[in-house]
Backbone and ligand atoms as CSV (ligand in chain L), in Angstrom:
chain,resi,resn,atom,element,x,y,z
A,1,MET,N,N,-22.332,-244.273,266.608
A,1,MET,CA,C,-22.540,-245.450,265.785
A,1,MET,C,C,-23.310,-245.085,264.510
A,2,LYS,N,N,-22.670,-245.291,263.370
A,2,LYS,CA,C,-23.351,-245.046,262.099
A,2,LYS,C,C,-23.411,-246.378,261.355
A,3,ILE,N,N,-24.628,-246.839,261.111
A,3,ILE,CA,C,-24.795,-248.120,260.418
A,3,ILE,C,C,-25.554,-247.874,259.127
A,4,VAL,N,N,-25.065,-248.403,258.026
A,4,VAL,CA,C,-25.796,-248.312,256.764
A,4,VAL,C,C,-26.234,-249.711,256.339
A,5,LEU,N,N,-27.541,-249.865,256.114
A,5,LEU,CA,C,-28.071,-251.143,255.621
A,5,LEU,C,C,-28.269,-251.015,254.121
A,6,LEU,N,N,-27.704,-251.963,253.391
A,6,LEU,CA,C,-27.854,-251.920,251.934
A,6,LEU,C,C,-28.245,-253.296,251.412
A,7,GLY,N,N,-28.690,-253.324,250.175
A,7,GLY,CA,C,-29.114,-254.591,249.568
A,7,GLY,C,C,-30.161,-254.326,248.512
A,8,TYR,N,N,-30.535,-255.363,247.810
A,8,TYR,CA,C,-31.474,-255.227,246.690
A,8,TYR,C,C,-32.861,-254.781,247.176
A,9,MET,N,N,-33.658,-254.298,246.238
A,9,MET,CA,C,-35.041,-253.921,246.562
A,9,MET,C,C,-35.717,-255.092,247.279
A,10,ALA,N,N,-36.520,-254.769,248.270
A,10,ALA,CA,C,-37.308,-255.751,249.024
A,10,ALA,C,C,-36.483,-256.708,249.875
A,11,SER,N,N,-35.251,-256.312,250.213
A,11,SER,CA,C,-34.468,-257.204,251.080
A,11,SER,C,C,-34.703,-256.874,252.558
A,12,GLY,N,N,-35.560,-255.916,252.840
A,12,GLY,CA,C,-35.951,-255.633,254.230
A,12,GLY,C,C,-35.158,-254.521,254.899
A,13,LYS,N,N,-34.456,-253.707,254.109
A,13,LYS,CA,C,-33.581,-252.671,254.689
A,13,LYS,C,C,-34.339,-251.729,255.639
A,14,SER,N,N,-35.495,-251.241,255.189
A,14,SER,CA,C,-36.214,-250.254,256.012
A,14,SER,C,C,-36.829,-250.886,257.258
A,15,SER,N,N,-37.499,-252.020,257.083
A,15,SER,CA,C,-38.158,-252.577,258.268
A,15,SER,C,C,-37.142,-253.118,259.277
A,16,ILE,N,N,-36.066,-253.720,258.798
A,16,ILE,CA,C,-35.033,-254.211,259.722
A,16,ILE,C,C,-34.338,-253.006,260.372
A,17,GLY,N,N,-34.096,-251.974,259.572
A,17,GLY,CA,C,-33.460,-250.757,260.084
A,17,GLY,C,C,-34.268,-250.136,261.213
A,18,LYS,N,N,-35.603,-250.094,261.048
A,18,LYS,CA,C,-36.457,-249.509,262.093
A,18,LYS,C,C,-36.357,-250.320,263.381
A,19,LYS,N,N,-36.390,-251.650,263.242
A,19,LYS,CA,C,-36.293,-252.518,264.427
A,19,LYS,C,C,-34.950,-252.331,265.132
A,20,LEU,N,N,-33.904,-252.302,264.335
A,20,LEU,CA,C,-32.556,-252.163,264.879
A,20,LEU,C,C,-32.401,-250.825,265.602
A,21,ALA,N,N,-32.961,-249.780,265.009
A,21,ALA,CA,C,-32.870,-248.443,265.601
A,21,ALA,C,C,-33.592,-248.424,266.955
A,22,GLU,N,N,-34.735,-249.119,267.029
A,22,GLU,CA,C,-35.490,-249.199,268.296
A,22,GLU,C,C,-34.646,-249.912,269.354
A,23,MET,N,N,-34.042,-251.037,268.934
A,23,MET,CA,C,-33.240,-251.822,269.880
A,23,MET,C,C,-32.042,-251.039,270.394
A,24,ARG,N,N,-31.439,-250.261,269.510
A,24,ARG,CA,C,-30.196,-249.554,269.870
A,24,ARG,C,C,-30.441,-248.134,270.359
A,25,HIS,N,N,-31.695,-247.700,270.343
A,25,HIS,CA,C,-32.058,-246.333,270.754
A,25,HIS,C,C,-31.292,-245.280,269.966
A,26,VAL,N,N,-31.284,-245.446,268.673
A,26,VAL,CA,C,-30.680,-244.429,267.804
A,26,VAL,C,C,-31.702,-244.078,266.712
A,27,PRO,N,N,-31.585,-242.886,266.137
A,27,PRO,CA,C,-32.549,-242.507,265.102
A,27,PRO,C,C,-32.427,-243.372,263.842
A,28,PHE,N,N,-33.569,-243.576,263.179
A,28,PHE,CA,C,-33.581,-244.309,261.912
A,28,PHE,C,C,-33.834,-243.329,260.769
A,29,VAL,N,N,-33.042,-243.456,259.719
A,29,VAL,CA,C,-33.253,-242.613,258.529
A,29,VAL,C,C,-33.403,-243.523,257.312
A,30,ASP,N,N,-34.420,-243.226,256.496
A,30,ASP,CA,C,-34.606,-243.963,255.247
A,30,ASP,C,C,-34.281,-242.985,254.111
A,31,LEU,N,N,-33.272,-243.311,253.327
A,31,LEU,CA,C,-32.803,-242.361,252.312
A,31,LEU,C,C,-33.901,-242.018,251.297
A,32,ASP,N,N,-34.663,-243.005,250.857
A,32,ASP,CA,C,-35.750,-242.724,249.904
A,32,ASP,C,C,-36.786,-241.764,250.506
A,33,ASP,N,N,-37.144,-241.993,251.786
A,33,ASP,CA,C,-38.123,-241.109,252.437
A,33,ASP,C,C,-37.581,-239.685,252.517
A,34,LEU,N,N,-36.288,-239.592,252.818
A,34,LEU,CA,C,-35.672,-238.269,252.938
A,34,LEU,C,C,-35.672,-237.540,251.591
A,35,ILE,N,N,-35.322,-238.266,250.523
A,35,ILE,CA,C,-35.303,-237.660,249.185
A,35,ILE,C,C,-36.714,-237.186,248.825
A,36,SER,N,N,-37.673,-238.048,249.104
A,36,SER,CA,C,-39.056,-237.752,248.779
A,36,SER,C,C,-39.551,-236.517,249.544
A,37,GLU,N,N,-39.202,-236.455,250.822
A,37,GLU,CA,C,-39.578,-235.317,251.668
A,37,GLU,C,C,-38.949,-234.016,251.157
A,38,LYS,N,N,-37.643,-234.070,250.901
A,38,LYS,CA,C,-36.925,-232.860,250.469
A,38,LYS,C,C,-37.406,-232.381,249.096
A,39,GLU,N,N,-37.708,-233.329,248.228
A,39,GLU,CA,C,-38.104,-232.967,246.871
A,39,GLU,C,C,-39.613,-232.739,246.753
A,40,GLU,N,N,-40.315,-233.051,247.851
A,40,GLU,CA,C,-41.779,-232.921,247.898
A,40,GLU,C,C,-42.468,-233.690,246.770
A,41,LEU,N,N,-41.923,-234.859,246.471
A,41,LEU,CA,C,-42.510,-235.737,245.447
A,41,LEU,C,C,-42.274,-237.179,245.883
A,42,SER,N,N,-43.163,-238.091,245.471
A,42,SER,CA,C,-42.916,-239.500,245.757
A,42,SER,C,C,-41.758,-239.971,244.868
A,43,ILE,N,N,-41.153,-241.095,245.210
A,43,ILE,CA,C,-40.048,-241.623,244.394
A,43,ILE,C,C,-40.552,-241.910,242.970
A,44,GLN,N,N,-41.770,-242.454,242.875
A,44,GLN,CA,C,-42.334,-242.720,241.536
A,44,GLN,C,C,-42.418,-241.430,240.724
A,45,ASP,N,N,-42.885,-240.364,241.371
A,45,ASP,CA,C,-43.040,-239.092,240.646
A,45,ASP,C,C,-41.690,-238.465,240.299
A,46,ILE,N,N,-40.692,-238.629,241.147
A,46,ILE,CA,C,-39.361,-238.095,240.802
A,46,ILE,C,C,-38.872,-238.789,239.526
A,47,PHE,N,N,-39.010,-240.111,239.482
A,47,PHE,CA,C,-38.580,-240.858,238.282
A,47,PHE,C,C,-39.401,-240.419,237.059
A,48,ARG,N,N,-40.715,-240.283,237.253
A,48,ARG,CA,C,-41.614,-240.008,236.135
A,48,ARG,C,C,-41.438,-238.580,235.609
A,49,ILE,N,N,-41.335,-237.633,236.524
A,49,ILE,CA,C,-41.321,-236.228,236.097
A,49,ILE,C,C,-39.899,-235.746,235.813
A,50,LYS,N,N,-38.974,-236.092,236.686
A,50,LYS,CA,C,-37.615,-235.538,236.572
A,50,LYS,C,C,-36.606,-236.515,235.984
A,51,GLY,N,N,-36.923,-237.792,236.015
A,51,GLY,CA,C,-36.055,-238.793,235.409
A,51,GLY,C,C,-35.086,-239.433,236.392
A,52,GLU,N,N,-34.544,-240.587,235.986
A,52,GLU,CA,C,-33.677,-241.345,236.894
A,52,GLU,C,C,-32.369,-240.617,237.185
A,53,ILE,N,N,-31.817,-239.922,236.181
A,53,ILE,CA,C,-30.523,-239.263,236.416
A,53,ILE,C,C,-30.645,-238.199,237.502
A,54,TYR,N,N,-31.756,-237.463,237.476
A,54,TYR,CA,C,-32.016,-236.466,238.520
A,54,TYR,C,C,-32.084,-237.162,239.889
A,55,PHE,N,N,-32.826,-238.288,239.927
A,55,PHE,CA,C,-32.941,-239.027,241.188
A,55,PHE,C,C,-31.565,-239.444,241.708
A,56,ARG,N,N,-30.723,-239.974,240.806
A,56,ARG,CA,C,-29.397,-240.448,241.241
A,56,ARG,C,C,-28.540,-239.304,241.762
A,57,LYS,N,N,-28.676,-238.115,241.173
A,57,LYS,CA,C,-27.915,-236.949,241.647
A,57,LYS,C,C,-28.357,-236.571,243.051
A,58,LYS,N,N,-29.653,-236.551,243.258
A,58,LYS,CA,C,-30.192,-236.210,244.583
A,58,LYS,C,C,-29.806,-237.264,245.611
A,59,GLU,N,N,-29.802,-238.517,245.156
A,59,GLU,CA,C,-29.448,-239.632,246.042
A,59,GLU,C,C,-28.014,-239.439,246.558
A,60,ILE,N,N,-27.100,-239.081,245.653
A,60,ILE,CA,C,-25.703,-238.838,246.031
A,60,ILE,C,C,-25.619,-237.664,247.008
A,61,GLU,N,N,-26.344,-236.603,246.675
A,61,GLU,CA,C,-26.301,-235.383,247.487
A,61,GLU,C,C,-26.795,-235.636,248.919
A,62,TYR,N,N,-27.973,-236.250,249.057
A,62,TYR,CA,C,-28.527,-236.443,250.400
A,62,TYR,C,C,-27.768,-237.525,251.178
A,63,LEU,N,N,-27.253,-238.517,250.461
A,63,LEU,CA,C,-26.443,-239.537,251.144
A,63,LEU,C,C,-25.231,-238.875,251.798
A,64,ASN,N,N,-24.545,-238.038,251.041
A,64,ASN,CA,C,-23.364,-237.346,251.573
A,64,ASN,C,C,-23.733,-236.451,252.747
A,65,ASP,N,N,-24.853,-235.734,252.613
A,65,ASP,CA,C,-25.306,-234.863,253.712
A,65,ASP,C,C,-25.463,-235.656,255.004
A,66,ILE,N,N,-26.163,-236.779,254.908
A,66,ILE,CA,C,-26.418,-237.547,256.143
A,66,ILE,C,C,-25.123,-238.110,256.694
A,67,LEU,N,N,-24.327,-238.732,255.826
A,67,LEU,CA,C,-23.123,-239.397,256.317
A,67,LEU,C,C,-22.154,-238.408,256.946
A,68,LEU,N,N,-22.107,-237.207,256.412
A,68,LEU,CA,C,-21.133,-236.258,256.919
A,68,LEU,C,C,-21.643,-235.443,258.104
A,69,GLN,N,N,-22.951,-235.312,258.224
A,69,GLN,CA,C,-23.456,-234.416,259.275
A,69,GLN,C,C,-23.953,-235.104,260.532
A,70,LYS,N,N,-24.669,-236.206,260.343
A,70,LYS,CA,C,-25.364,-236.753,261.510
A,70,LYS,C,C,-24.549,-237.808,262.217
A,71,ASP,N,N,-24.589,-237.754,263.520
A,71,ASP,CA,C,-23.941,-238.801,264.290
A,71,ASP,C,C,-24.977,-239.816,264.717
A,72,ASN,N,N,-24.548,-241.023,264.971
A,72,ASN,CA,C,-25.443,-242.029,265.525
A,72,ASN,C,C,-26.766,-242.201,264.784
A,73,PHE,N,N,-26.772,-243.061,263.818
A,73,PHE,CA,C,-28.028,-243.358,263.128
A,73,PHE,C,C,-27.933,-244.722,262.474
A,74,ILE,N,N,-29.106,-245.234,262.147
A,74,ILE,CA,C,-29.186,-246.410,261.276
A,74,ILE,C,C,-29.789,-245.862,259.987
A,75,LEU,N,N,-29.110,-246.057,258.895
A,75,LEU,CA,C,-29.578,-245.537,257.611
A,75,LEU,C,C,-29.871,-246.688,256.642
A,76,ALA,N,N,-31.090,-246.697,256.102
A,76,ALA,CA,C,-31.411,-247.658,255.037
A,76,ALA,C,C,-31.310,-246.912,253.719
A,77,VAL,N,N,-30.455,-247.376,252.824
A,77,VAL,CA,C,-30.324,-246.711,251.523
A,77,VAL,C,C,-31.177,-247.457,250.492
A,78,GLY,N,N,-31.318,-246.897,249.293
A,78,GLY,CA,C,-32.076,-247.566,248.239
A,78,GLY,C,C,-31.252,-248.700,247.636
A,79,GLY,N,N,-31.920,-249.587,246.924
A,79,GLY,CA,C,-31.229,-250.727,246.325
A,79,GLY,C,C,-30.111,-250.317,245.371
A,80,GLY,N,N,-30.270,-249.144,244.741
A,80,GLY,CA,C,-29.267,-248.723,243.764
A,80,GLY,C,C,-28.189,-247.828,244.345
A,81,THR,N,N,-28.412,-247.310,245.559
A,81,THR,CA,C,-27.494,-246.304,246.120
A,81,THR,C,C,-26.008,-246.706,246.068
A,82,PRO,N,N,-25.656,-247.934,246.493
A,82,PRO,CA,C,-24.217,-248.265,246.530
A,82,PRO,C,C,-23.574,-248.324,245.143
A,83,CYS,N,N,-24.402,-248.351,244.096
A,83,CYS,CA,C,-23.893,-248.649,242.754
A,83,CYS,C,C,-23.634,-247.410,241.898
A,84,TYR,N,N,-23.778,-246.222,242.448
A,84,TYR,CA,C,-23.592,-244.991,241.663
A,84,TYR,C,C,-22.512,-244.105,242.269
A,85,GLY,N,N,-21.778,-243.430,241.371
A,85,GLY,CA,C,-20.735,-242.495,241.791
A,85,GLY,C,C,-19.763,-243.191,242.734
A,86,SER,N,N,-19.340,-242.457,243.759
A,86,SER,CA,C,-18.429,-243.096,244.716
A,86,SER,C,C,-19.185,-243.451,245.992
A,87,ASN,N,N,-20.500,-243.669,245.859
A,87,ASN,CA,C,-21.328,-243.905,247.043
A,87,ASN,C,C,-20.823,-245.032,247.937
A,88,MET,N,N,-20.395,-246.139,247.329
A,88,MET,CA,C,-19.998,-247.282,248.168
A,88,MET,C,C,-18.764,-246.941,249.002
A,89,SER,N,N,-17.805,-246.210,248.417
A,89,SER,CA,C,-16.611,-245.841,249.215
A,89,SER,C,C,-16.985,-244.835,250.288
A,90,VAL,N,N,-17.867,-243.881,249.943
A,90,VAL,CA,C,-18.277,-242.886,250.946
A,90,VAL,C,C,-18.992,-243.589,252.113
A,91,ILE,N,N,-19.837,-244.561,251.778
A,91,ILE,CA,C,-20.543,-245.316,252.832
A,91,ILE,C,C,-19.520,-246.037,253.716
A,92,ASN,N,N,-18.594,-246.749,253.073
A,92,ASN,CA,C,-17.622,-247.526,253.849
A,92,ASN,C,C,-16.667,-246.661,254.667
A,93,ASP,N,N,-16.361,-245.478,254.157
A,93,ASP,CA,C,-15.441,-244.605,254.887
A,93,ASP,C,C,-16.102,-243.916,256.080
A,94,ASN,N,N,-17.430,-243.835,256.054
A,94,ASN,CA,C,-18.111,-243.048,257.089
A,94,ASN,C,C,-19.098,-243.827,257.939
A,95,SER,N,N,-19.160,-245.136,257.757
A,95,SER,CA,C,-20.110,-245.921,258.559
A,95,SER,C,C,-19.668,-247.378,258.586
A,96,THR,N,N,-20.416,-248.166,259.346
A,96,THR,CA,C,-20.279,-249.621,259.254
A,96,THR,C,C,-21.390,-250.060,258.313
A,97,SER,N,N,-21.023,-250.728,257.226
A,97,SER,CA,C,-22.030,-251.086,256.236
A,97,SER,C,C,-22.384,-252.565,256.331
A,98,ILE,N,N,-23.662,-252.831,256.166
A,98,ILE,CA,C,-24.154,-254.219,256.260
A,98,ILE,C,C,-24.994,-254.539,255.037
A,99,TYR,N,N,-24.594,-255.579,254.333
A,99,TYR,CA,C,-25.349,-256.039,253.157
A,99,TYR,C,C,-26.381,-257.065,253.610
A,100,LEU,N,N,-27.641,-256.759,253.396
A,100,LEU,CA,C,-28.714,-257.715,253.681
A,100,LEU,C,C,-28.899,-258.552,252.432
A,101,LYS,N,N,-28.404,-259.770,252.496
A,101,LYS,CA,C,-28.349,-260.605,251.300
A,101,LYS,C,C,-29.527,-261.567,251.210
A,102,SER,N,N,-30.378,-261.350,250.221
A,102,SER,CA,C,-31.541,-262.221,250.008
A,102,SER,C,C,-31.346,-262.974,248.703
A,103,SER,N,N,-31.916,-264.173,248.620
A,103,SER,CA,C,-31.771,-264.953,247.390
A,103,SER,C,C,-32.671,-264.383,246.291
A,104,LEU,N,N,-32.331,-264.718,245.060
A,104,LEU,CA,C,-33.128,-264.310,243.899
A,104,LEU,C,C,-34.597,-264.699,244.086
A,105,GLN,N,N,-34.807,-265.939,244.548
A,105,GLN,CA,C,-36.180,-266.423,244.704
A,105,GLN,C,C,-36.957,-265.605,245.733
A,106,SER,N,N,-36.329,-265.312,246.869
A,106,SER,CA,C,-37.093,-264.584,247.892
A,106,SER,C,C,-37.320,-263.138,247.461
A,107,ILE,N,N,-36.373,-262.549,246.741
A,107,ILE,CA,C,-36.595,-261.185,246.219
A,107,ILE,C,C,-37.751,-261.220,245.215
A,108,TYR,N,N,-37.710,-262.208,244.334
A,108,TYR,CA,C,-38.768,-262.334,243.329
A,108,TYR,C,C,-40.138,-262.504,243.998
A,109,ASN,N,N,-40.191,-263.372,245.002
A,109,ASN,CA,C,-41.468,-263.617,245.684
A,109,ASN,C,C,-42.056,-262.315,246.226
A,110,LYS,N,N,-41.186,-261.473,246.787
A,110,LYS,CA,C,-41.691,-260.218,247.360
A,110,LYS,C,C,-42.032,-259.207,246.266
A,111,LEU,N,N,-41.141,-259.059,245.292
A,111,LEU,CA,C,-41.356,-258.006,244.287
A,111,LEU,C,C,-42.465,-258.332,243.293
A,112,SER,N,N,-42.823,-259.612,243.164
A,112,SER,CA,C,-43.898,-259.948,242.225
A,112,SER,C,C,-45.271,-259.624,242.829
A,113,ASP,N,N,-45.295,-259.336,244.115
A,113,ASP,CA,C,-46.518,-258.873,244.750
A,113,ASP,C,C,-46.851,-257.471,244.220
A,114,LYS,N,N,-48.094,-257.315,243.745
A,114,LYS,CA,C,-48.511,-256.073,243.063
A,114,LYS,C,C,-48.148,-254.809,243.825
A,115,LYS,N,N,-48.409,-254.833,245.127
A,115,LYS,CA,C,-48.212,-253.632,245.955
A,115,LYS,C,C,-46.724,-253.236,245.970
A,116,ASN,N,N,-45.874,-254.225,246.099
A,116,ASN,CA,C,-44.422,-253.971,246.142
A,116,ASN,C,C,-43.885,-253.510,244.799
A,117,LYS,N,N,-44.475,-254.052,243.741
A,117,LYS,CA,C,-44.009,-253.737,242.390
A,117,LYS,C,C,-44.406,-252.307,242.021
A,118,ARG,N,N,-45.629,-251.962,242.335
A,118,ARG,CA,C,-46.193,-250.675,241.925
A,118,ARG,C,C,-45.379,-249.485,242.407
A,119,LYS,N,N,-44.852,-249.573,243.618
A,119,LYS,CA,C,-44.159,-248.397,244.163
A,119,LYS,C,C,-42.693,-248.312,243.736
A,120,ARG,N,N,-42.250,-249.252,242.904
A,120,ARG,CA,C,-40.841,-249.230,242.489
A,120,ARG,C,C,-40.724,-249.001,240.981
A,121,PRO,N,N,-40.338,-247.764,240.594
A,121,PRO,CA,C,-40.370,-247.377,239.180
A,121,PRO,C,C,-39.522,-248.249,238.248
A,122,LEU,N,N,-38.450,-248.849,238.757
A,122,LEU,CA,C,-37.601,-249.648,237.863
A,122,LEU,C,C,-38.281,-250.931,237.402
A,123,ILE,N,N,-39.253,-251.398,238.175
A,123,ILE,CA,C,-39.858,-252.692,237.854
A,123,ILE,C,C,-41.371,-252.635,237.641
A,124,SER,N,N,-41.966,-251.468,237.872
A,124,SER,CA,C,-43.435,-251.390,237.895
A,124,SER,C,C,-44.093,-251.787,236.574
A,125,GLU,N,N,-43.363,-251.640,235.465
A,125,GLU,CA,C,-43.972,-251.957,234.162
A,125,GLU,C,C,-43.669,-253.382,233.677
A,126,LEU,N,N,-42.911,-254.146,234.458
A,126,LEU,CA,C,-42.491,-255.479,233.991
A,126,LEU,C,C,-43.540,-256.553,234.301
A,127,SER,N,N,-43.662,-257.528,233.387
A,127,SER,CA,C,-44.507,-258.690,233.687
A,127,SER,C,C,-43.719,-259.547,234.681
A,128,ASN,N,N,-44.380,-260.504,235.326
A,128,ASN,CA,C,-43.649,-261.307,236.305
A,128,ASN,C,C,-42.549,-262.142,235.667
A,129,LEU,N,N,-42.778,-262.526,234.404
A,129,LEU,CA,C,-41.759,-263.306,233.700
A,129,LEU,C,C,-40.513,-262.439,233.446
A,130,GLU,N,N,-40.765,-261.210,232.999
A,130,GLU,CA,C,-39.657,-260.272,232.760
A,130,GLU,C,C,-38.962,-259.917,234.074
A,131,LEU,N,N,-39.771,-259.840,235.126
A,131,LEU,CA,C,-39.242,-259.443,236.432
A,131,LEU,C,C,-38.147,-260.400,236.913
A,132,LYS,N,N,-38.407,-261.693,236.760
A,132,LYS,CA,C,-37.450,-262.679,237.256
A,132,LYS,C,C,-36.105,-262.529,236.546
A,133,GLU,N,N,-36.171,-262.350,235.231
A,133,GLU,CA,C,-34.945,-262.191,234.453
A,133,GLU,C,C,-34.229,-260.902,234.807
A,134,PHE,N,N,-35.033,-259.846,234.993
A,134,PHE,CA,C,-34.490,-258.538,235.343
A,134,PHE,C,C,-33.733,-258.618,236.671
A,135,ILE,N,N,-34.351,-259.226,237.677
A,135,ILE,CA,C,-33.716,-259.299,239.000
A,135,ILE,C,C,-32.417,-260.099,238.910
A,136,ALA,N,N,-32.455,-261.223,238.189
A,136,ALA,CA,C,-31.267,-262.085,238.107
A,136,ALA,C,C,-30.082,-261.304,237.539
A,137,LYS,N,N,-30.325,-260.573,236.459
A,137,LYS,CA,C,-29.275,-259.827,235.788
A,137,LYS,C,C,-28.788,-258.656,236.655
A,138,HIS,N,N,-29.750,-257.952,237.179
A,138,HIS,CA,C,-29.488,-256.754,237.975
A,138,HIS,C,C,-28.718,-257.092,239.245
A,139,LEU,N,N,-29.131,-258.169,239.890
A,139,LEU,CA,C,-28.494,-258.603,241.138
A,139,LEU,C,C,-27.042,-258.984,240.867
A,140,PHE,N,N,-26.827,-259.645,239.744
A,140,PHE,CA,C,-25.472,-260.054,239.354
A,140,PHE,C,C,-24.588,-258.812,239.174
A,141,GLU,N,N,-25.122,-257.790,238.490
A,141,GLU,CA,C,-24.357,-256.557,238.270
A,141,GLU,C,C,-24.094,-255.817,239.582
A,142,ARG,N,N,-25.109,-255.753,240.401
A,142,ARG,CA,C,-25.003,-254.974,241.632
A,142,ARG,C,C,-24.184,-255.660,242.716
A,143,ASN,N,N,-24.062,-256.965,242.595
A,143,ASN,CA,C,-23.337,-257.719,243.601
A,143,ASN,C,C,-21.904,-257.223,243.803
A,144,THR,N,N,-21.285,-256.743,242.730
A,144,THR,CA,C,-19.929,-256.183,242.803
A,144,THR,C,C,-19.862,-255.085,243.868
A,145,PHE,N,N,-20.923,-254.295,243.954
A,145,PHE,CA,C,-20.951,-253.208,244.939
A,145,PHE,C,C,-21.366,-253.733,246.308
A,146,TYR,N,N,-22.444,-254.513,246.329
A,146,TYR,CA,C,-22.961,-254.985,247.613
A,146,TYR,C,C,-21.892,-255.750,248.399
A,147,LYS,N,N,-21.097,-256.542,247.674
A,147,LYS,CA,C,-20.142,-257.386,248.419
A,147,LYS,C,C,-18.966,-256.595,249.001
A,148,GLN,N,N,-18.915,-255.303,248.709
A,148,GLN,CA,C,-17.884,-254.463,249.339
A,148,GLN,C,C,-18.276,-254.037,250.759
A,149,ALA,N,N,-19.512,-254.355,251.160
A,149,ALA,CA,C,-19.958,-253.957,252.511
A,149,ALA,C,C,-19.059,-254.599,253.564
A,150,HIS,N,N,-18.962,-253.964,254.715
A,150,HIS,CA,C,-18.107,-254.513,255.783
A,150,HIS,C,C,-18.615,-255.875,256.254
A,151,TYR,N,N,-19.932,-256.018,256.344
A,151,TYR,CA,C,-20.523,-257.291,256.793
A,151,TYR,C,C,-21.666,-257.698,255.876
A,152,THR,N,N,-21.879,-259.012,255.801
A,152,THR,CA,C,-23.016,-259.535,255.040
A,152,THR,C,C,-23.880,-260.371,255.977
A,153,VAL,N,N,-25.178,-260.127,255.945
A,153,VAL,CA,C,-26.106,-260.922,256.756
A,153,VAL,C,C,-27.123,-261.554,255.818
A,154,LYS,N,N,-27.229,-262.878,255.871
A,154,LYS,CA,C,-28.212,-263.558,255.020
A,154,LYS,C,C,-29.600,-263.422,255.635
A,155,THR,N,N,-30.580,-263.179,254.780
A,155,THR,CA,C,-31.916,-262.882,255.315
A,155,THR,C,C,-32.952,-263.986,255.076
A,156,ASP,N,N,-32.671,-264.914,254.157
A,156,ASP,CA,C,-33.691,-265.926,253.822
A,156,ASP,C,C,-34.106,-266.746,255.051
A,157,ASN,N,N,-35.401,-267.001,255.151
A,157,ASN,CA,C,-35.963,-267.817,256.236
A,157,ASN,C,C,-35.689,-267.285,257.643
A,158,LYS,N,N,-35.473,-265.991,257.756
A,158,LYS,CA,C,-35.317,-265.400,259.094
A,158,LYS,C,C,-36.353,-264.293,259.213
A,159,SER,N,N,-36.879,-264.077,260.429
A,159,SER,CA,C,-37.822,-262.965,260.600
A,159,SER,C,C,-37.022,-261.666,260.682
A,160,LYS,N,N,-37.721,-260.553,260.464
A,160,LYS,CA,C,-37.054,-259.241,260.530
A,160,LYS,C,C,-36.449,-259.034,261.916
A,161,LYS,N,N,-37.208,-259.493,262.928
A,161,LYS,CA,C,-36.730,-259.333,264.302
A,161,LYS,C,C,-35.437,-260.129,264.521
A,162,GLU,N,N,-35.423,-261.371,263.996
A,162,GLU,CA,C,-34.216,-262.203,264.151
A,162,GLU,C,C,-33.006,-261.544,263.497
A,163,ILE,N,N,-33.232,-260.968,262.322
A,163,ILE,CA,C,-32.124,-260.336,261.605
A,163,ILE,C,C,-31.618,-259.117,262.384
A,164,ALA,N,N,-32.560,-258.309,262.880
A,164,ALA,CA,C,-32.162,-257.128,263.658
A,164,ALA,C,C,-31.387,-257.564,264.901
A,165,GLN,N,N,-31.865,-258.649,265.550
A,165,GLN,CA,C,-31.169,-259.141,266.759
A,165,GLN,C,C,-29.768,-259.645,266.418
A,166,GLU,N,N,-29.683,-260.336,265.275
A,166,GLU,CA,C,-28.376,-260.864,264.834
A,166,GLU,C,C,-27.383,-259.713,264.644
A,167,ILE,N,N,-27.845,-258.651,264.004
A,167,ILE,CA,C,-26.953,-257.510,263.768
A,167,ILE,C,C,-26.607,-256.846,265.109
A,168,SER,N,N,-27.638,-256.631,265.915
A,168,SER,CA,C,-27.429,-255.934,267.185
A,168,SER,C,C,-26.462,-256.690,268.093
A,169,SER,N,N,-26.579,-258.025,268.128
A,169,SER,CA,C,-25.702,-258.784,269.046
A,169,SER,C,C,-24.258,-258.764,268.573
A,170,ASN,N,N,-24.041,-258.525,267.293
A,170,ASN,CA,C,-22.667,-258.424,266.805
A,170,ASN,C,C,-22.084,-257.025,266.972
A,171,MET,N,N,-22.914,-256.134,267.504
A,171,MET,CA,C,-22.460,-254.753,267.662
A,171,MET,C,C,-22.033,-254.469,269.100
A,172,GLN,N,N,-22.184,-255.459,269.999
A,172,GLN,CA,C,-21.883,-255.193,271.428
A,172,GLN,C,C,-20.419,-254.827,271.617
L,1,LIG,C1,C,-34.052,-248.417,243.583
L,1,LIG,C2,C,-34.542,-248.881,244.772
L,1,LIG,C3,C,-35.571,-248.170,245.539
L,1,LIG,C4,C,-35.541,-246.666,245.228
L,1,LIG,C5,C,-35.623,-246.450,243.756
L,1,LIG,C6,C,-34.482,-247.125,242.982
L,1,LIG,C7,C,-33.011,-249.209,242.880
L,1,LIG,O1,O,-35.389,-248.374,246.931
L,1,LIG,O2,O,-34.375,-246.078,245.736
L,1,LIG,O3,O,-36.860,-246.944,243.315
L,1,LIG,O4,O,-32.311,-248.671,242.005
L,1,LIG,O5,O,-32.853,-250.413,243.234
L,1,LIG,P1,P,-35.701,-249.794,247.685
L,1,LIG,O6,O,-34.464,-250.631,247.577
L,1,LIG,O7,O,-35.982,-249.391,249.087
L,1,LIG,O8,O,-36.868,-250.403,246.997
């Protein structure tokens, strides 16, 4: 069983992925953590020192490595992963993909929190007013990719546990 969780920043991919992996007794992999580990730099530092294009190249490389080599896992990818190169087709051809769909408002509520904003290089310098506009535009552009996922699960007003259970019960 290979499951890929995708969706916008702060849609709960990693925390839901961890819960789901526990329930299904399969390993959990977080693509950002893996990139950071392999590159021996935080995601912020990769963006700052090496630039976004370098990050996107590494993202493609490690995504392909995991999808092609490892069996049985739950993988949480970054918010931008499905939107570069042929990543979305590679994901769909090699796993069951699930889009965790959160509303603009709930994404904004989470990302406007200082702690969440600081660790995300694409938004860390934006004021909250700019942030709302940025998310609206970005989400609209990215939706073309996200909606190609095999399944969509709405996340608003549900706990992480409920979402993981919802996904798990549809996997029986
Ligand atoms: C990004 C999302 C981040 C991380 C990087 C770029 C994006 O992951 O991969 O900062 O382009 O949306 P999360 O979705 O886990 O925040």
